[in-house]
LOZADO-360335 format. One line per 5 residues: number of its first residue (from 0); their letters; for each residue x, y, z of N, C-alpha, C, O. Coordinates in pm, whole numbers, plus 50000, padded with zeros to 5 digits. Layout:
LOZADO-360335
NUM> a> X:Y:Z:X:Y:Z:X:Y:Z:X:Y:Z; ...;
***
This chain:
LOZADO-360335
0> xxxxx> 57592:17470:86019:57465:17528:86064:57351:17433:86030:57344:17382:85918; 57263:17409:86124:57151:17316:86105:57048:17374:86008:57042:17496:85990; 56965:17288:85945:56859:17340:85857:56767:17437:85929:56722:17535:85869; 56738:17412:86056:56649:17500:86130:56712:17638:86147:56645:17740:86129; 56841:17642:86183:56910:17770:86201:56919:17846:86068:56903:17968:86064;
5> xxxxx> 56943:17773:85960:56948:17836:85828:56814:17899:85792:56809:18008:85735; 56705:17829:85825:56572:17882:85796:56543:18009:85876:56487:18105:85823; 56581:18009:86004:56557:18126:86088:56634:18247:86035:56579:18356:86024; 56762:18227:86002:56844:18336:85949:56790:18384:85815:56783:18504:85790; 56752:18289:85729:56698:18325:85597:56570:18406:85611:56550:18503:85537;
10> xxxxx> 56484:18367:85704:56358:18438:85725:56384:18582:85767:56317:18673:85718; 56479:18603:85856:56511:18739:85901:56564:18824:85786:56526:18940:85772; 56653:18767:85705:56710:18842:85593:56604:18875:85488:56600:18987:85437; 56518:18779:85457:56415:18801:85355:56317:18908:85401:56275:18992:85321; 56279:18906:85527:56187:19008:85579:56248:19147:85565:56178:19242:85530;
15> xxxxx> 56378:19159:85592:56445:19289:85576:56446:19335:85431:56422:19453:85403; 56474:19244:85339:56475:19278:85196:56336:19321:85149:56324:19415:85071; 56233:19252:85196:56097:19287:85156:56062:19430:85194:56008:19505:85113; 56092:19467:85316:56064:19604:85361:56144:19706:85280:56093:19811:85244; 56269:19674:85253:56355:19764:85177:56303:19783:85034:56305:19895:84982;
20> xxxxx> 56257:19675:84971:56208:19686:84833:56072:19756:84826:56044:19825:84728; 55989:19738:84928:55863:19813:84932:55892:19963:84937:55831:20042:84864; 55984:20000:85022:56024:20141:85030:56078:20189:84896:56040:20295:84847; 56168:20110:84836:56227:20150:84709:56124:20158:84597:56129:20248:84513; 56030:20063:84594:55928:20064:84490:55837:20184:84499:55802:20244:84397;
25> xxxxx> 55798:20220:84621:55713:20338:84640:55789:20466:84607:55734:20559:84548; 55914:20471:84645:55997:20590:84620:56025:20608:84471:56024:20720:84420; 56049:20496:84401:56081:20504:84258:55958:20500:84169:55969:20526:84049; 55842:20466:84225:55721:20453:84143:55729:20334:84048:55678:20341:83937; 55793:20225:84092:55818:20109:84005:55729:19991:84042:55737:19939:84153;
30> xxxxx> 55643:19950:83947:55561:19831:83968:55648:19706:83970:55621:19613:84046; 55753:19704:83887:55842:19588:83882:55908:19566:84017:55921:19453:84063; 55951:19675:84082:56016:19662:84211:55916:19624:84319:55948:19544:84407; 55795:19679:84313:55691:19640:84407:55651:19494:84385:55620:19423:84481; 55650:19451:84258:55621:19311:84227:55727:19220:84288:55697:19116:84346;
35> xxxxx> 55852:19263:84272:55960:19185:84331:55950:19186:84483:55982:19087:84548; 55906:19299:84539:55887:19306:84684:55777:19210:84728:55789:19144:84831; 55669:19202:84648:55562:19107:84678:55615:18963:84672:55579:18879:84754; 55700:18939:84573:55762:18807:84562:55847:18777:84686:55845:18665:84737; 55921:18877:84732:56005:18859:84851:55917:18837:84974:55952:18758:85062;
40> xxxxx> 55805:18909:84981:55712:18887:85093:55661:18743:85092:55646:18681:85197; 55636:18690:84973:55595:18551:84962:55709:18457:85000:55686:18348:85053; 55833:18501:84972:55947:18423:85018:55947:18413:85169:55970:18306:85226; 55921:18528:85234:55918:18529:85380:55807:18436:85432:55826:18363:85529; 55692:18442:85364:55582:18353:85402:55622:18208:85381:55595:18122:85465;
45> xxxxx> 55687:18180:85268:55730:18043:85237:55828:17992:85341:55818:17878:85386; 55924:18076:85379:56022:18034:85477:55958:18015:85615:55996:17927:85691; 55859:18100:85646:55787:18085:85772:55711:17954:85779:55714:17885:85880; 55643:17920:85669:55571:17792:85663:55670:17676:85668:55645:17576:85735; 55783:17690:85597:55885:17585:85599:55940:17565:85739:55963:17452:85782;
50> xxxxx> 55962:17676:85810:56013:17667:85947:55912:17596:86036:55950:17509:86116; 55785:17632:86024:55680:17567:86103:55673:17418:86071:55657:17335:86160; 55686:17384:85941:55677:17244:85899:55794:17163:85951:55777:17048:85994; 55915:17221:85948:56033:17149:85996:56020:17120:86145:56053:17010:86190; 55972:17218:86222:55954:17199:86366:55844:17095:86392:55861:17005:86474;
55> xxxxx> 55731:17108:86320:55621:17015:86339:55655:16874:86299:55608:16778:86361; 55738:16858:86193:55772:16725:86144:55858:16647:86243:55871:16525:86232; 55916:16716:86340:56000:16649:86439:55918:16583:86551:55972:16506:86631; 55790:16612:86555:55707:16552:86659:55700:16401:86639:55687:16355:86525; 55710:16324:86745:55711:16177:86731:55572:16123:86698:55472:16191:86722;
60> xxxxx> 55563:16002:86645:55433:15938:86619:55355:15919:86748:55413:15911:86857; 55223:15912:86735:55139:15884:86852:55027:15790:86810:55025:15740:86698; 54933:15766:86900:54827:15670:86872:54733:15716:86761:54665:15634:86699; 54729:15846:86734:54644:15899:86628:54721:15922:86498:54666:15903:86389; 54846:15960:86509:54932:15985:86393:55045:15884:86397:55158:15916:86435;
65> xxxxx> 55014:15761:86357:55109:15652:86373:55231:15665:86282:55336:15607:86311; 55220:15741:86174:55335:15766:86087:55407:15895:86126:55505:15931:86061; 55361:15963:86229:55424:16088:86269:55369:16207:86190:55260:16200:86134; 55445:16315:86188:55399:16441:86127:55485:16482:86007:55493:16600:85973; 55550:16385:85944:55639:16415:85832:55571:16486:85717:55635:16564:85645;
70> xxxxx> 55442:16461:85698:55375:16522:85584:55336:16668:85607:55279:16731:85518; 55365:16721:85724:55347:16864:85744:55434:16941:85646:55395:17048:85598; 55552:16886:85616:55640:16951:85519:55577:16951:85380:55590:17049:85307; 55511:16844:85344:55445:16837:85212:55329:16934:85207:55310:17003:85106; 55250:16940:85314:55139:17035:85319:55192:17179:85313:55130:17266:85252;
75> xxxxx> 55306:17202:85377:55367:17335:85371:55405:17372:85229:55385:17486:85187; 55461:17277:85155:55498:17302:85016:55374:17333:84932:55378:17421:84846; 55264:17260:84955:55140:17286:84882:55086:17425:84913:55042:17497:84824; 55090:17463:85040:55041:17594:85080:55125:17705:85019:55072:17805:84972; 55257:17687:85021:55346:17787:84961:55315:17806:84813:55301:17918:84765;
80> xxxxx> 55306:17696:84742:55283:17703:84598:55151:17767:84563:55143:17849:84471; 55045:17729:84634:54913:17784:84607:54908:17934:84633:54852:18010:84554; 54967:17977:84746:54968:18120:84779:55047:18200:84677:55007:18310:84640; 55158:18145:84631:55241:18216:84535:55173:18227:84399:55185:18330:84332; 55102:18124:84356:55028:18132:84230:54918:18238:84239:54893:18309:84141;
85> xxxxx> 54853:18248:84353:54750:18350:84373:54810:18490:84361:54752:18577:84296; 54925:18511:84424:54992:18642:84415:55034:18673:84273:55032:18789:84231; 55072:18570:84197:55114:18590:84059:55000:18644:83972:55021:18729:83886; 54880:18594:83995:54763:18642:83919:54743:18792:83942:54717:18867:83848; 54754:18834:84068:54739:18976:84102:54847:19059:84034:54819:19168:83983;
90> xxxxx> 54970:19008:84032:55081:19078:83969:55055:19101:83821:55074:19212:83770; 55011:18997:83751:54988:19007:83607:54876:19107:83577:54887:19185:83483; 54769:19103:83656:54658:19197:83634:54706:19342:83648:54672:19428:83567; 54786:19368:83751:54836:19503:83771:54932:19545:83660:54934:19661:83619; 55013:19450:83613:55107:19482:83505:55034:19518:83376:55072:19613:83308;
95> xxxxx> 54929:19443:83343:54851:19473:83222:54788:19611:83232:54786:19687:83135; 54736:19644:83349:54677:19776:83369:54781:19886:83351:54751:19993:83298; 54903:19860:83396:55009:19961:83386:55047:19990:83240:55093:20100:83210; 55027:19892:83151:55055:19917:83009:54966:20030:82955:55009:20108:82870; 54843:20036:83004:54747:20136:82955:54753:20266:83034:54706:20370:82987;
100> xxxxx> 54810:20262:83153:54824:20384:83234:54969:20394:83278:55000:20369:83395; 55060:20431:83186:55203:20434:83218:55236:20540:83323:55172:20645:83332; 55339:20509:83403:55385:20601:83506:55536:20616:83497:55607:20524:83455; 55585:20733:83538:55729:20757:83538:55795:20670:83645:55743:20655:83755; 55910:20613:83611:55983:20527:83704:56126:20575:83717:56192:20604:83616;
105> xxxxx> 56176:20583:83841:56316:20621:83865:56405:20499:83846:56426:20420:83938; 56457:20486:83725:56532:20365:83688:56654:20338:83772:56680:20224:83808; 56732:20442:83803:56855:20423:83880:56826:20369:84020:56891:20275:84066; 56727:20427:84086:56691:20381:84220:56639:20237:84216:56666:20158:84306; 56564:20205:84111:56514:20068:84096:56630:19969:84091:56626:19866:84159;
110> xxxxx> 56733:20000:84012:56847:19910:83999:56924:19898:84129:56970:19789:84164; 56939:20007:84201:57015:20005:84327:56945:19919:84433:57008:19838:84501; 56813:19937:84446:56739:19859:84544:56736:19711:84506:56753:19624:84592; 56716:19683:84378:56712:19544:84332:56846:19476:84351:56851:19355:84376; 56956:19551:84339:57089:19493:84357:57108:19444:84500:57169:19339:84523;
115> xxxxx> 57057:19520:84596:57066:19477:84736:56985:19348:84755:57031:19254:84819; 56864:19346:84698:56781:19226:84708:56846:19106:84644:56838:18995:84697; 56912:19126:84530:56979:19016:84461:57090:18958:84548:57103:18836:84560; 57171:19045:84609:57282:18997:84691:57232:18913:84809:57288:18808:84839; 57127:18960:84875:57074:18887:84991:57014:18754:84948:57035:18652:85014;
120> xxxxx> 56938:18754:84837:56875:18630:84790:56978:18526:84747:56957:18407:84768; 57087:18570:84687:57194:18476:84649:57255:18412:84775:57286:18293:84776; 57273:18493:84879:57329:18440:85003:57235:18338:85066:57279:18235:85116; 57104:18366:85062:57006:18273:85119:57000:18144:85037:56996:18035:85093; 56999:18158:84905:56995:18040:84819:57116:17951:84844:57105:17828:84843;
125> xxxxx> 57232:18011:84867:57353:17933:84896:57338:17857:85027:57383:17743:85037; 57273:17919:85127:57255:17853:85256:57159:17734:85247:57176:17635:85317; 57057:17746:85161:56952:17644:85157:56974:17535:85052:56906:17432:85055; 57066:17557:84959:57074:17469:84842:57105:17324:84877:57049:17233:84816; 57194:17300:84974:57233:17163:85005:57118:17084:85065:57092:16970:85025;
130> xxxxx> 57047:17144:85162:56936:17074:85227:56815:17068:85135:56732:16978:85148; 56802:17163:85042:56689:17163:84949:56690:17047:84852:56588:17015:84792; 56807:16982:84835:56815:16868:84743:56737:16748:84796:56689:16666:84717; 56723:16736:84928:56664:16618:84989:56537:16646:85067:56480:16555:85128; 56490:16770:85065:56375:16808:85145:56279:16888:85058:56312:16998:85014;
135> xxxxx> 56158:16832:85031:56064:16896:84940:56018:17031:84993:55998:17125:84915; 56000:17042:85123:55954:17168:85179:56060:17276:85165:56029:17389:85126; 56187:17243:85196:56295:17338:85177:56317:17366:85030:56358:17476:84992; 56290:17267:84946:56301:17287:84802:56201:17392:84755:56232:17475:84670; 56079:17387:84811:55978:17487:84776:56026:17626:84816:56014:17721:84738;
140> xxxxx> 56079:17639:84937:56131:17768:84982:56248:17813:84896:56262:17932:84866; 56334:17719:84857:56448:17752:84774:56405:17802:84637:56467:17894:84583; 56298:17743:84580:56246:17791:84452:56198:17936:84465:56218:18017:84374; 56135:17968:84577:56093:18106:84601:56214:18200:84595:56212:18300:84524; 56317:18165:84670:56433:18252:84683:56510:18261:84551:56548:18370:84509;
145> xxxxx> 56533:18146:84486:56608:18146:84360:56532:18222:84251:56591:18296:84174; 56400:18203:84247:56319:18275:84150:56325:18425:84174:56329:18504:84080; 56324:18464:84301:56331:18607:84332:56467:18664:84297:56477:18779:84255; 56573:18586:84313:56706:18632:84274:56712:18659:84125:56768:18760:84082; 56654:18569:84047:56651:18589:83902:56566:18711:83867:56601:18789:83779;
150> xxxxx> 56454:18725:83937:56368:18841:83914:56439:18971:83949:56426:19069:83877; 56513:18972:84060:56587:19092:84102:56692:19129:83998:56714:19247:83970; 56758:19027:83941:56858:19054:83837:56792:19119:83715:56847:19212:83655; 56674:19067:83678:56602:19125:83565:56561:19269:83594:56565:19355:83505; 56521:19296:83718:56480:19432:83755:56600:19527:83751:56585:19643:83714;
155> xxxxx> 56717:19478:83788:56839:19561:83779:56861:19605:83635:56883:19723:83607; 56856:19508:83544:56875:19540:83402:56765:19633:83352:56791:19726:83275; 56641:19606:83396:56530:19690:83355:56544:19832:83404:56513:19927:83332; 56590:19848:83529:56610:19983:83582:56713:20060:83502:56697:20179:83477; 56820:19991:83462:56922:20055:83378:56862:20096:83244:56888:20205:83194;
160> xxxxx> 56782:20006:83185:56719:20035:83055:56622:20152:83065:56615:20235:82975; 56546:20158:83176:56452:20268:83196:56526:20401:83209:56486:20501:83150; 56635:20401:83288:56713:20523:83307:56775:20570:83176:56789:20691:83154; 56813:20477:83091:56879:20512:82965:56781:20555:82857:56807:20650:82783; 56666:20485:82846:56571:20511:82737:56447:20588:82778:56386:20657:82697;
165> xxxxx> 56409:20577:82906:56287:20642:82951:56160:20571:82909:56051:20626:82924; 56170:20449:82856:56053:20373:82808:55969:20327:82927:56020:20261:83018; 55840:20360:82927:55752:20327:83039:55704:20182:83037:55662:20129:83140; 55709:20117:82920:55656:19981:82910:55750:19876:82973:55708:19764:83000; 55875:19914:82996:55972:19818:83049:55932:19771:83188:55946:19653:83219;
170> xxxxx> 55883:19863:83271:55850:19828:83410:55740:19721:83419:55761:19620:83485; 55622:19740:83354:55521:19633:83361:55564:19504:83291:55524:19395:83331; 55646:19517:83186:55695:19397:83117:55783:19314:83210:55777:19191:83209; 55864:19382:83290:55946:19312:83388:55860:19242:83492:55894:19132:83538; 55748:19305:83529:55657:19244:83626:55604:19111:83574:55596:19013:83648;
175> xxxxx> 55567:19108:83446:55516:18984:83386:55627:18880:83378:55602:18761:83396; 55749:18924:83350:55862:18832:83345:55885:18766:83480:55906:18644:83487; 55881:18844:83586:55897:18789:83721:55784:18690:83751:55807:18586:83813; 55661:18724:83707:55548:18634:83729:55571:18500:83659:55537:18395:83713; 55629:18503:83539:55657:18379:83466:55760:18294:83540:55750:18172:83542;
180> xxxxx> 55858:18359:83601:55959:18287:83680:55893:18216:83797:55924:18101:83828; 55800:18288:83861:55731:18229:83977:55656:18103:83936:55667:18000:84002; 55579:18113:83827:55496:18000:83783:55582:17879:83749:55549:17766:83786; 55693:17902:83678:55780:17791:83636:55832:17711:83755:55837:17589:83750; 55869:17780:83863:55920:17709:83979:55813:17643:84062:55833:17533:84113;
185> xxxxx> 55698:17709:84074:55593:17659:84162:55526:17535:84105:55489:17445:84180; 55510:17528:83974:55443:17413:83913:55514:17283:83949:55450:17183:83978; 55645:17286:83947:55721:17164:83979:55700:17123:84125:55682:17005:84155; 55703:17222:84215:55685:17191:84357:55546:17135:84383:55531:17037:84456; 55444:17197:84324:55307:17150:84343:55288:17009:84287:55219:16926:84346;
190> xxxxx> 55351:16983:84174:55341:16849:84113:55402:16744:84205:55342:16639:84226; 55521:16771:84259:55587:16674:84346:55510:16656:84477:55499:16544:84528; 55458:16766:84532:55383:16756:84657:55254:16677:84637:55217:16595:84721; 55185:16703:84526:55061:16630:84497:55090:16482:84477:55010:16397:84516; 55204:16450:84418:55242:16311:84396:55260:16239:84530:55223:16122:84544;
195> xxxxx> 55317:16308:84628:55334:16249:84761:55199:16227:84828:55175:16121:84886; 55111:16328:84821:54981:16318:84886:54894:16210:84821:54810:16149:84887; 54916:16186:84692:54843:16080:84622:54913:15944:84637:54871:15845:84578; 55020:15943:84716:55096:15821:84744:55147:15755:84617:55141:15633:84600; 55198:15839:84527:55261:15787:84407:55397:15728:84437:55455:15754:84543;
200> xxxxx> 55447:15648:84346:55580:15589:84361:55683:15702:84360:55679:15786:84270; 55774:15707:84456:55874:15815:84462:55956:15822:84334:55984:15721:84271; 55994:15944:84296:56074:15963:84176:56209:15892:84191:56271:15895:84297; 56253:15829:84083:56379:15755:84085:56364:15609:84122:56461:15533:84114; 56243:15567:84161:56218:15428:84196:56116:15369:84099:56013:15431:84072;
205> xxxxx> 56144:15252:84047:56053:15182:83956:56006:15053:84023:56087:14973:84070; 55875:15035:84028:55818:14919:84095:55870:14788:84037:55895:14692:84110; 55888:14786:83907:55938:14663:83844:56076:14626:83897:56104:14509:83922; 56163:14727:83913:56298:14701:83965:56292:14651:84109:56366:14561:84147; 56203:14710:84189:56190:14667:84328:56140:14523:84335:56192:14443:84412;
210> xxxxx> 56038:14490:84253:55983:14355:84253:56089:14252:84211:56101:14146:84272; 56166:14285:84108:56269:14193:84061:56379:14174:84166:56429:14063:84184; 56414:14282:84233:56518:14272:84336:56471:14187:84454:56548:14108:84508; 56346:14203:84493:56292:14124:84604:56279:13977:84563:56309:13888:84643; 56234:13952:84442:56212:13815:84396:56342:13738:84378:56344:13615:84385;
215> xxxxx> 56451:13811:84356:56580:13745:84332:56649:13701:84460:56748:13627:84455; 56599:13745:84574:56661:13706:84701:56632:13560:84734:56527:13506:84698; 56725:13497:84800:56708:13356:84836:56590:13338:84930:56577:13409:85030; 56504:13243:84898:56389:13212:84982:56259:13269:84929:56152:13221:84967; 56265:13370:84843:56142:13428:84787:56111:13364:84652:56201:13340:84572;
220> xxxxx> 55982:13337:84628:55938:13277:84502:55881:13384:84409:55909:13386:84289; 55799:13474:84466:55737:13579:84386:55691:13692:84480:55681:13674:84601; 55666:13806:84420:55619:13923:84496:55502:13984:84421:55508:14004:84300; 55394:14014:84494:55279:14081:84431:55215:14174:84533:55259:14182:84648; 55110:14245:84491:55044:14346:84574:55148:14440:84634:55145:14471:84753;
225> xxxxx> 55239:14487:84548:55353:14569:84591:55317:14718:84583:55270:14765:84480; 55340:14790:84691:55314:14934:84696:55436:15005:84753:55494:14961:84853; 55475:15115:84690:55584:15198:84740:55535:15342:84741:55479:15390:84642; 55556:15412:84852:55509:15550:84861:55597:15629:84956:55687:15574:85020; 55571:15759:84965:55648:15848:85051:55565:15888:85172:55454:15939:85158;
230> xxxxx> 55619:15865:85291:55553:15908:85414:55575:16057:85435:55481:16132:85460; 55699:16097:85424:55739:16237:85438:55876:16251:85375:55930:16155:85320; 55932:16371:85381:56061:16394:85317:56167:16297:85369:56194:16292:85489; 56226:16221:85278:56331:16126:85315:56283:15998:85379:56365:15916:85419; 56151:15978:85390:56097:15857:85453:56010:15783:85352:55898:15826:85323;
235> xxxxx> 56061:15671:85300:55989:15591:85201:55936:15464:85267:55998:15409:85358; 55820:15419:85220:55756:15300:85277:55721:15201:85167:55703:15238:85051; 55713:15074:85206:55679:14967:85110:55594:14863:85183:55619:14831:85299; 55495:14811:85112:55421:14694:85161:55406:14597:85045:55394:14638:84930; 55408:14467:85074:55401:14368:84968:55362:14232:85024:55381:14204:85142;
240> xxxxx> 55307:14148:84935:55284:14008:84964:55401:13930:84903:55431:13945:84784; 55465:13848:84983:55582:13772:84938:55549:13624:84944:55519:13569:85051; 55555:13559:84829:55529:13416:84821:55659:13340:84848:55760:13364:84782; 55655:13247:84944:55771:13166:84979:55730:13019:84980:55611:12986:84986; 55830:12934:84975:55802:12791:84992:55756:12764:85135:55785:12842:85226;
245> xxxxx> 55685:12653:85153:55639:12616:85287:55762:12592:85376:55842:12502:85349; 55775:12671:85482:55893:12662:85568:55861:12710:85709:55750:12757:85735; 55960:12697:85800:55938:12736:85938:55930:12890:85950:55982:12963:85866; 55863:12935:86056:55848:13079:86080:55985:13146:86098:56006:13257:86050; 56076:13078:86166:56209:13136:86189:56281:13164:86057:56355:13261:86046;
250> xxxxx> 56259:13078:85958:56321:13099:85828:56258:13218:85756:56328:13294:85688; 56128:13235:85771:56060:13350:85710:56112:13481:85771:56124:13581:85701; 56142:13478:85900:56196:13596:85966:56331:13634:85907:56360:13753:85889; 56413:13535:85877:56544:13561:85817:56527:13623:85678:56601:13714:85640; 56428:13573:85602:56401:13630:85469:56357:13775:85482:56398:13861:85403;
255> xxxxx> 56272:13803:85581:56224:13940:85602:56340:14035:85629:56344:14146:85578; 56435:13990:85712:56551:14073:85742:56635:14096:85617:56688:14206:85597; 56648:13995:85534:56725:14008:85410:56659:14107:85315:56727:14190:85254; 56527:14098:85302:56453:14190:85215:56465:14332:85268:56490:14425:85191; 56448:14349:85398:56455:14482:85459:56591:14546:85437:56600:14664:85402;
260> xxxxx> 56698:14470:85457:56833:14523:85439:56858:14564:85295:56917:14669:85269; 56813:14481:85201:56832:14512:85060:56758:14638:85020:56812:14722:84949; 56632:14653:85066:56551:14770:85030:56610:14898:85086:56606:15003:85021; 56665:14891:85208:56728:15009:85266:56852:15050:85189:56871:15168:85157; 56936:14953:85159:57064:14982:85095:57048:15024:84949:57113:15119:84905;
265> xxxxx> 56963:14955:84875:56954:14979:84730:56853:15088:84692:56877:15164:84599; 56742:15095:84765:56636:15189:84726:56608:15297:84831:56529:15388:84805; 56670:15289:84947:56647:15389:85050:56511:15380:85115:56461:15478:85170; 56449:15261:85109:56317:15240:85169:56335:15192:85312:56393:15086:85335; 56287:15271:85408:56315:15244:85549:56199:15180:85625:56220:15119:85730;
270> xxxxx> 56077:15192:85573:55961:15135:85645:55902:15024:85558:55835:15052:85458; 55927:14899:85596:55889:14784:85514:55789:14696:85587:55812:14656:85702; 55678:14666:85521:55577:14575:85576:55555:14461:85477:55519:14484:85362; 55577:14337:85524:55566:14222:85435:55462:14124:85488:55450:14103:85609; 55386:14065:85396:55295:13956:85430:55341:13832:85356:55338:13829:85233;
275> xxxxx> 55384:13730:85430:55434:13608:85368:55319:13512:85339:55225:13499:85418; 55329:13446:85225:55229:13347:85184:55301:13224:85128:55408:13236:85067; 55243:13110:85149:55304:12988:85095:55206:12912:85007:55229:12796:84972; 55095:12979:84970:54996:12917:84882:55019:12966:84740:55021:13086:84714; 55037:12872:84650:55058:12912:84511:54935:12982:84457:54821:12945:84487;
280> xxxxx> 54960:13083:84376:54849:13156:84314:54884:13187:84170:55001:13188:84133; 54784:13214:84089:54807:13246:83949:54863:13387:83937:54854:13468:84030; 54919:13416:83823:54977:13547:83798:54869:13655:83807:54763:13642:83747; 54897:13761:83883:54799:13868:83901:54872:14001:83891:54952:14034:83978; 54845:14077:83786:54913:14204:83765:54832:14322:83817:54872:14437:83799;
285> xxxxx> 54718:14295:83882:54639:14405:83935:54710:14474:84050:54790:14412:84121; 54681:14604:84070:54750:14681:84172:54717:14628:84311:54807:14613:84394; 54591:14599:84337:54548:14549:84467:54517:14400:84455:54445:14357:84365; 54571:14322:84547:54551:14177:84542:54406:14143:84575:54355:14181:84680; 54341:14072:84484:54200:14035:84505:54179:13884:84493:54066:13837:84489;
290> xxxxx> 54290:13810:84488:54277:13666:84468:54226:13596:84593:54264:13631:84705; 54142:13501:84573:54089:13424:84685:54190:13318:84726:54234:13238:84643; 54226:13317:84854:54328:13226:84904:54264:13098:84960:54156:13101:85019; 54334:12988:84939:54288:12864:85002:54327:12862:85148:54435:12910:85183; 54244:12810:85233:54274:12807:85376:54383:12704:85401:54383:12596:85341;
295> x> 54475:12739:85488:54587:12647:85518:54547:12549:85626:54628:12464:85665;
***
């Protein structure tokens, strides 16, 4: 099944679970279940944004968007995370209020409804887990679903505890626990998405290793003004100034092909832009090359 088909199916299942948990939360008088329902509604929103981003990211580059629309997925991840953090604040406020105004909760019904939600969320997480490893936007959606599965499991246990003890504080405490799960997952997604938008070096790649690998190839003397960044999910780019000995243009082309092949195979960098230079220059460790070049 394609990632797009998995997203469509997941969205339909999550929407059904959300409606079911809203009904169960109102029927049982459970803030924890309604909180989990809100979390599931955010899952549906997350999957909807992810679906839109996956479709939009397939659009080809044009004269205005020369790199294409790959970063729609990153923007989708940012939107998901921000919306979910906002919902978490509302959840915590309501939970604190419930501590001071306790309400009776039907514990057995809470556990039964949460068990259905847990089963569906586990099935969705299984469908998305493989593609979520390589796609930041799907990873954001997967964090929503996995976090909700953990929250649903906690609500099941809480419902059993409420039915057995009758303690009213368990329900709002569970709401805060679910909120903590949400925050833990979202912070990581927001951090990674912000790193892409700030054009940081992709995780797992070290500029020093890339520079040394490029410099060790036959024909290259040194590499400087080196930049590595992420265009979109799975698309890495590099630009650099490469110092070579004075040689024919045809030989420089062969070096470029060698560098490109090495970067693809070893670092997974697919978009490479090189500027060749044959003028010796002093060592410059600055990020942006500012050295004055002699005219050839």
